[in-house]
C-alpha angles and dihedrals in degrees: 000000000000123000092250091061089048090055091052092053093047091050092051090053130206119329145125094323103024133070133173122208126184097210092158097166105005144007118275118223094244091065088076092046088054092048089051093049093048090050090052096044127029103318120241149171127295117196117198116200094039125103127223091272096056094254112144107238096168131216121274104259089223093060102036095095093045091051090051092050092047092050096050093045094047097052090049088054111091088205086069107027117019122217086030120222140186120251126166116209113219122221112225129176112225121176090345094307134103119248129180113221118198120189110201113195120214105263128224089218135065110253131202128206110212089335096312126110115225128193129186136234135160092280095054141264119350126202103222097165094120097034096097097188092049092050092047090050089049092053091045091050093053094047096048096043103052120046088181086079096062106129125227106194093186095056110101136181088268087066091058128074114257092200092061093060089056090049094049093049089054091051092047093049090058090055096044124001090202096049110145092227088071091069096043130090119238096270093046089049090053092049092048090050090050092244091126115058146164127226105222092197097055101020091232115141138176146095116336136226088260090057091051091048093050102037108011126123112251093248092051092050090048091049094051095036108023091170093054117121144121116221117211111191134179109203112172108116102015098048093168091061125352147285095219136001142184117194101203116200103151135100120305096251093059092034087064092052093048096049092047090048088052091052092048091050096055109024129066125237105217114207114261133171119209101194103316096330125095109236126197104226090188092055094045093049102041095040085068093041095050093042090052092054092052102035105037100046133117099231094188089064113091095217106115118232117244138201109186125182115200133171096268104024151012116228135180133195129190135167110263143186098221126215095196133348135250140035119348121217131169089254098054100031120118108184114232121176113235093187108009095177091056091041092052091048091052089051092052092054092046099252099112137029137216113321109272096020089097093069094047090049094049093052091047101049100031089058086057096042094046101041099257099325119129124224121243122233115187119193110207137117085292108043113217134195120190119192111187114216119220125228090251090055091051092053094047089049091054092050090050091053089054091060107277106140125220090254093053092045094054091048092051088050090055091050092047092049095045109037113201095020117160123234091238090059096051099077089061088063098035102044095174092075141052129234091255090056090047091052093049091050092046088056090053094048090051090050088054090051091238096121138020138197118242133184134022124326094259102034101029129098145175128289136188115249104229104209 
């Protein structure tokens, strides 16, 4: 979480989804009660090192690592938080002092803190353990809100793909080499990820719909959800049907890979520098778009999800359980998780960020990708995202379809942006390739009459040939 976001939280003050705790040299007991209450209600942010008035006190630097270790250990301990979960406190410097920021997602389960059930209202954390009607309402709210929690007691580990567990552990290790999932067996991992649950009203327990969607064999997914699919379509020339199509009916992990591959195949990636680092605008934008299709979707609805690339726009549609209607902008957006278990899982494997950041990223990077035009996000029963495509993007796409690879395209963008650049200077801007590779690609661009060399041998450089 960046310091600017921390300042926004501090300015808003404590409330239903925000809590400040001083915790200068250790964790107070009520931190865990707040975590429990946030899990049971709408989720929220906890800032350690901030007093009740929103003043940044800071955490004693000698105790910060100890506090982080204690927190991670405690919330993985069912004696303290049950069901346990994995949260990673984030260290942020604010006004020269260290603060720990904890984002707690809304949970699809009912959690207890040391045997007690806590709920949240504007005044703080409420112990509702002995308030039977309030507890019953809490269970009912969880079950009716999140279809991902539907339990399938006859689904076993044999119905899930063993290779996906290996793949997930590799992705998790890249995010956090000390992640607790790395030391768990497959069933323990699923329980930790809240993909194995118990219905305390009926006594039924087992793997959930979310577990099947993430790890299930294709035939198991299709048996449980025969209508499930994501349709990726390219429709530029043949507007009545399609120019290319991928009918995706597999698990969410590989669905993400296939949809991103479809995007890379048919959309350009114009060169862009953020500071001194090359940023892939296409990856930043469509990572959010694809994640939205897969995470925030009502899977019991028979409406198929769609990702359609046209000449002037890309748009997506997916079944939705709306929390409001109309256009979404960063200023009017209140993040609400549609499938918090799946969303949390995607964050753990590095394919999604903090809830709400996706909207901000979309508006930031689409404006750069589409020459100042904003995306449209429409919250209705069918959720829609519309990404306009600029004229430049269309032209590059046509060039790519004529055989210009992604590597050649990015090199051509560099030469267009830096007229007269020398070959030896290009690897500093394109850090994914060596000088030898650059020289070979320059030769190919010259053979295609897309660039030319001008000037003397020492002072000359390469220029784009504007046809």
